[in-house]
N, C-alpha and C positions, 0 to 999 in steps of 0.2 A: 420338452424339445421347442426352440424359440423359431417364432414364425419367421422373423426377419433373417435370421439364420439360413432358413430353409429357401427364403427367397434368393437370396446369393448363391447358395450353392445349385438351387436349379438354374441360375442365370448363367452361372460358370458352364455348365452341363451343355447348355442350350447354345452358348458357344463352340465350346468344342465339338460338337454334332456339326453347327455350320458350316466348319473346315472343309466338309466335303462340297459345298457351295465354291469356295475357294479353289480347289481343285477343278470343279468344272470350269473355273474362270481361265486359270493357269492354261487349259487345253487348250485354250481359244487366242489368249492374248500373247502368250510365249511364241515366238518363232520356234525353237524348240525346245523340247524339255533339256534338261541340265542333270542329267545320270548323276554325275558326282556329288552334286547339291542334293539331290534326293537319297543317296544313300548316305552323305554324312548326317541329315535331316533325321532317317530312321535309325541310324546307330545312335543319335543325339537323342530321340525317342526311346527309344531300348535304356540308356543309360540313366536315364531321369527315374522309369518304372523300376527298373532293379534296385537302384541306389534307394528308394523310398519305400519299395518294398520290405528290403533287408533292413533297415535303418529305422525307419518311422514306424510302419505299419505291422510287422511280428514283433517288435518291442513291445507297441499300443497294446497290441491285442493280448499278450504276457500279462501285462501289466491290470488289464480290465478282469480276466480269468486269476490273476492272482488276491483278487479282493473276495473272490465267493470259494478259491481254491487251493491247494497246495502248490509248494513252487513246482514239483514232479509232476502232476496232475495238469497246472496251467501251462506248460511244456509242453505235453501230449496233446493234449487239446488244441495248440498253437500248430502243432504239427500237422495234427487231422485236417484241421479245417484248411490247412494250407493244402494238403493233398487234393482235399474236397475240391478246391478251387482249379488245381488242374484236372480235374476229372472232368468238371463240368463243363471246360473250354474246350478239351477235348474230344468232348462228346459231342457240343457243338460243331467244329471241326469235322467231326465223323459223319454228321447230317447233313454238311454243304458238300457236294460233288468238286473235285479239285477244278473241273474244269471251270465251275461258277466261282470259286474261292477268291473272295475279294483281296487276298494277299499275295496272288499269284503277277509277281511283277511284269508288269506289261508299258511302255513309253509309248509316248504319237508315234513315233516313226515304225516301230513296231506293228502299231494296228492301222496305221496307213498303207505299211506293208500288204498286211492281211488284206485289205481292201484292195489293193492295186493287185494281187495275183489271186483275187475270188473268180471262180469258175462258172458263176452264173452269167449268161448272156446279156449283153445289155441292149437288148431288143424291146418293142413295147409287149410282145408274145411270151419274154421270159418273165423270170421270178423279179428279176432285179430292173431298175432303171435309173439311166445315168445322165446326169444332167450337171452344169457346171454350178458351184458353191461360192463364191470369192474368187481364189484364186487355185484353187482345188477342185478337181474333178471328185463327185462326191456320190455314191453307188447306193439306191434304196435298194437295203437288202435285209430281209426278214429273218436272219439267221444273226448277224450282227444286232440288230435290235434285242432278240431273244439275248444274246449274250450281254448287252448294257442293264437290260431289267431283270435277267436274274442277278446279277452282279450287284445291282443296287436292292434288291431284295435280300441277298445273301449278306451284305455288308449291315442290312437293319437286323436280322438274326444276331449277326457275329457281336455286333456292337452292343446291345443292350446290359450286359454285364460291365461294359465300359461307363456306361450312364452312370449305371447303380455304382460304381466304382467312385465316380467322380463327385456324383450326389452326396452320398454318404461321409466320405471323407469331407466334403466342405463343409458338410452341418455340424462336424464335431472339431475340424481344425482349418480355418479357412486357408491357412497358408499351405498343408498339404494338398487341399482342394485344389488352388490355385496350380499346384504345379504338376500333380495330375492330369488336370484338365490343357494345359499347355502341350505336355507329352503328348496327351489321344490329338489335338488339334492339330500337331506335326503330323502324326500317322495318318490321319483320316485326310489328308490334301491328295496323296496320292490314289487313295480311294475313290475320292471324289472324280480325279481324273482318268481311274479305270471305268467308272458309269458314265463319264459324258460323253467319251470318245467314240466309243462305239455305235452309242445312240446316235453322234453327230454323223456320223459316216453311213449310219442305217435311214437316215430321215434328211440329212440336211439343214435340220434348224437347230441353231444353237440353243433357241428359247426350251426346247424339248428337253434337249441335252443337259441344259444347265439345270431345269427344273427337277428331274431325276436325280442329278447329282446332290441337291437341296434336300430333297423326301427322301433320300437314304440317310441323312445327318439325322434327321429326328427318332432315329433309333436311341441316339443319346438321353433324349427327353422323356424316353418311353421307359427306360431303365432308370430313371429318375424316379418317375410316379409308381414305379414297382417297388423302390427302395423305401420310399416314401409310405407306402402301405406296409410295407413289413416293420418299417419302427413304428408305425401309429398302432398298428393292431398285436405286434407282439410285446407285451413288458416284459424284459428279463433284464437283469443287468448285466449280464453276461454277452447282452444280443451283440453291442458293438465287438465286442471283441471275435465271435465267430464270424461277423461279416469282414472286419481288417483282416484277419486270416485269409477267408477268404478271395477279399480283394488281391491281397499278396500273391497270391497263389495263380489268381486272373492274370495280372499283371507278370509275373514273370514268365508263365508261360507264352500268352503274346510274344513277350521280346524273344524268346529264344526259340520259339517257332514260327514266326512271323514278319515280325522286325528285323532282326537281324537276317535272316537268311534274303529278303529282300532287300536289303542294304546290300548284301553282295553281290545280289544279280542285278541291281541298278551300278556299282561302279566296282573298283576296286576293295581287296582284303583291308588294307590299311585305311582306306577312306572310311569305311564301317567302322574299323575300330577307332581312329582318330573321333567320328561321332560319339560313339559309346563313351569313352573317356571324357570327353568334353564337357557331357552330358552331365555323367558323376560329378565332376568336378565342380560345375555350374550350382546344379540344384545343393551340392554340400554345403558351398560358401552361402547359395541363397538363404538354406536353412540356417546357417550358424549364424549371418547377420542380423535374420528377422526374430529370431530367439532369446 
């Protein structure tokens, strides 16, 4: 393991995680969200992840296994750890209540509507207090604050495997690492919005909202540290094969369970599909040009 490649992979992972901060900024400086753009972007991200999983990660896992096992055993191992990746991600999803799941698509208008129809009385004796923040009326609301903080914590837990995927892929193959980091960064932007907007409506503080959205992105570097620990302490020639197959399972699960459904909720069916296909074409062409 060469340390320059470790530093590069960690930097990629850090940038992918900090994309949640971009989502926090978008929430405040855009006049309104662009559902069609978010839909296309999430579809694009899914296309990149699915393409890389099936054309790069799984074949590479099989190649690594083949140096120690027969062709048939290698194929079974790749499938087994692909399924293990599905299971790990499904378990994490199961542990997070759906109301706090960071991939439940909400845009600025929906959250604003939540706030405007809140039943908490706007008096000094009530649970909330209404005041003017910029052009909008903002209500201090403990319930919305809780939604924002729990979303941030859910994202932190949920995205640790993604940080491991970016970091470990970046160490072994910087090109694949960059591709995965780009895909994860794209889908982290709406997650940053999901964190920052309810906190802003709850506190009226853009700084607090942006801070929480940025903090939620530190799950990616945390995943990188876990990945580095695994690689450093476990000396097994087939280790990267196990990890690649699991990472493929994690990314495929994320794509079909989270990114594509969110893309459909944000926009029309065809917008998500166009994004998916564009992501596959772009990453496929990029890999051919680089290799």
